[in-house]
C-alpha positions as CSV (number, residue, x, y, z in Angstrom):
1,M,-30.9,-70.1,5.1
2,Q,-33.0,-67.0,5.7
3,N,-32.8,-67.7,9.4
4,I,-29.0,-67.7,9.1
5,G,-29.1,-64.5,7.1
6,T,-31.3,-62.8,9.8
7,S,-29.0,-64.1,12.5
8,A,-25.9,-62.9,10.6
9,S,-27.5,-59.5,10.1
10,S,-28.5,-59.4,13.8
11,L,-25.0,-60.5,14.8
12,A,-23.4,-57.9,12.6
13,E,-25.6,-55.2,14.2
14,R,-24.9,-56.5,17.7
15,V,-21.2,-56.5,16.9
16,R,-21.3,-53.0,15.6
17,V,-23.3,-51.7,18.6
18,K,-21.0,-53.5,21.0
19,A,-17.9,-52.0,19.3
20,E,-19.5,-48.5,19.4
21,Q,-20.3,-49.0,23.1
22,E,-16.8,-50.1,23.9
23,R,-15.4,-47.2,22.0
24,Q,-17.6,-44.8,23.9
25,E,-16.6,-46.4,27.2
26,M,-12.9,-46.1,26.3
27,E,-13.4,-42.4,25.5
28,S,-15.3,-41.8,28.7
29,L,-12.6,-43.6,30.8
30,T,-9.9,-41.6,29.0
31,R,-11.7,-38.3,29.7
32,Q,-12.2,-39.3,33.4
33,Q,-8.5,-40.2,33.7
34,F,-7.4,-37.0,32.1
35,S,-9.7,-35.0,34.4
36,A,-8.5,-36.8,37.5
37,L,-4.9,-36.2,36.5
38,S,-5.6,-32.5,35.8
39,E,-7.2,-32.1,39.2
40,S,-4.3,-34.0,40.8
41,L,-1.8,-31.7,39.1
42,R,-3.7,-28.6,40.2
43,Q,-3.8,-29.9,43.8
44,S,-0.1,-30.8,43.7
45,S,0.8,-27.4,42.3
46,Q,-1.3,-25.7,44.9
47,N,0.3,-27.7,47.7
48,A,3.8,-27.1,46.5
49,L,3.1,-23.3,46.3
50,S,1.6,-23.3,49.8
51,T,4.6,-25.2,51.2
52,T,7.1,-23.0,49.5
53,E,5.3,-19.8,50.7
54,A,5.1,-21.1,54.3
55,A,8.9,-21.9,54.2
56,I,9.8,-18.5,52.8
57,L,7.6,-16.7,55.3
58,A,9.2,-18.7,58.2
59,Q,12.7,-17.9,56.9
60,L,11.7,-14.3,56.5
61,G,10.5,-14.3,60.1
62,N,13.7,-15.7,61.4
63,L,15.7,-13.3,59.2
64,E,13.7,-10.3,60.5
65,S,14.4,-11.3,64.2
66,S,18.1,-11.8,63.4
67,I,18.3,-8.5,61.5
68,S,16.6,-6.6,64.3
69,S,19.0,-8.0,67.0
70,R,22.0,-7.2,64.9
71,S,20.7,-3.8,63.9
72,R,20.8,-2.6,67.5
73,T,24.5,-3.4,67.6
74,L,25.0,-1.6,64.3
75,H,23.0,1.4,65.4
76,R,25.3,1.9,68.3
77,A,28.3,1.6,66.0
78,F,27.3,3.6,62.9
79,G,24.4,5.7,63.9
80,W,20.9,5.9,62.6
81,A,21.4,7.4,59.1
82,C,24.1,4.9,58.1
83,L,22.1,2.0,59.6
84,R,18.9,2.9,57.8
85,S,20.5,2.7,54.4
86,L,22.4,-0.4,55.2
87,L,19.3,-2.1,56.6
88,L,17.2,-1.2,53.6
89,S,19.9,-2.5,51.2
90,L,20.3,-5.7,53.1
91,S,16.5,-6.2,53.3
92,I,16.2,-5.7,49.6
93,L,19.1,-8.0,48.8
94,M,17.9,-10.7,51.2
95,G,14.3,-10.5,49.9
96,A,15.5,-10.7,46.3
97,G,17.8,-13.6,47.1
98,L,15.3,-15.6,49.1
99,G,12.5,-14.8,46.6
100,G,14.7,-15.9,43.7
101,W,15.8,-19.1,45.6
102,G,12.2,-19.9,46.4
103,L,11.0,-19.4,42.9
104,M,13.8,-21.4,41.4
105,T,13.2,-24.3,43.8
106,L,9.5,-24.2,43.1
107,A,10.1,-24.0,39.3
108,G,12.5,-27.0,39.5
109,K,10.0,-29.1,41.4
110,Q,7.2,-28.2,39.1
111,V,9.2,-29.0,36.0
112,S,10.2,-32.4,37.5
113,N,6.6,-33.1,38.5
114,L,5.3,-32.1,35.1
115,R,7.8,-34.3,33.3
116,T,6.9,-37.3,35.4
117,E,3.2,-36.7,34.8
118,I,3.8,-36.2,31.0
119,V,5.6,-39.5,30.9
120,T,2.9,-41.2,32.8
121,L,0.2,-39.8,30.6
122,K,2.1,-40.8,27.5
123,E,2.3,-44.4,28.8
124,Q,-1.4,-44.4,29.7
125,K,-2.3,-43.0,26.2
126,E,-0.2,-45.7,24.5
127,A,-1.8,-48.5,26.6
128,L,-5.3,-47.2,25.8
129,E,-4.5,-46.8,22.1
130,T,-3.1,-50.4,22.0
131,E,-6.2,-51.7,23.8
132,S,-8.5,-49.8,21.6
133,A,-6.8,-51.0,18.5
134,A,-7.0,-54.6,19.7
135,I,-10.8,-54.3,20.3
136,W,-11.3,-52.5,17.0
137,N,-9.3,-55.2,15.0
138,T,-11.5,-57.9,16.4
139,F,-14.5,-56.5,14.6
140,K,-12.8,-54.9,11.6
141,G,-13.5,-56.6,8.4
142,L,-17.0,-57.9,9.1
143,E,-19.4,-56.7,6.4
144,P,-23.1,-57.4,5.8
145,L,-24.1,-58.7,2.4
146,R,-27.6,-58.9,0.9
147,S,-27.9,-61.3,-2.0
148,E,-31.0,-62.8,-3.6
149,G,-33.2,-61.4,-0.8
150,K,-31.1,-63.0,1.9
151,D,-28.8,-61.3,4.4
152,Y,-25.3,-62.6,5.1
153,L,-22.3,-61.5,7.2
154,L,-18.9,-61.6,5.4
155,T,-15.8,-62.3,7.5
156,P,-12.4,-61.1,6.5
157,E,-10.3,-63.4,4.4
158,G,-8.8,-66.2,6.5
159,W,-11.4,-65.9,9.3
160,T,-14.7,-67.7,10.1
161,I,-17.6,-67.4,12.6
162,I,-18.3,-70.5,14.7
163,N,-21.4,-70.9,16.9
164,S,-20.2,-71.3,20.5
165,G,-23.6,-72.1,22.0
166,M,-25.9,-69.8,24.0
167,A,-25.2,-66.8,26.3
168,G,-28.4,-66.5,28.2
169,K,-31.2,-66.5,25.6
170,R,-28.8,-65.3,22.8
171,D,-26.6,-67.1,20.4
172,A,-22.8,-66.8,21.1
173,W,-20.5,-66.6,18.1
174,R,-16.7,-66.7,17.9
175,I,-14.6,-65.1,15.2
176,V,-11.6,-67.4,14.6
177,R,-8.8,-68.0,12.0
178,K,-9.4,-70.8,9.5
């Protein structure tokens, strides 16, 4: 009986250690996934900004060449003073328009990407919480008991522990419903 008490105490300690290890592994995996997702979001944001900037610069280059060819015609028609103020006004207007369009497009894409990532993270979090709860519930309710100098392992009501043989040089136990 003392051998059973020692085995039960040893089993309870192993179960507790294993549960703690699994909890730590889950925390580590969750942190790694959040770090990877954070890095992915940063890279995605940087790529989107670079692409938008390149597109805006290309459009501005096209716009500049178009404006300069048309400005020659206008210069002949209106003269230099009128053309200068018109060109300045058009440049400011186009710059503001293209800048606003670029920023709105970028903001829209970023919002969409962030919403998608938030939904994905919520789903992953729920899956991890469900898995963690299932692992925790397997070991919840096991309690050590010392009575009359002997050690016992109490199972939750309606559950029992059955010896399932050996796993290497160690005893393997199953926790099952009665």
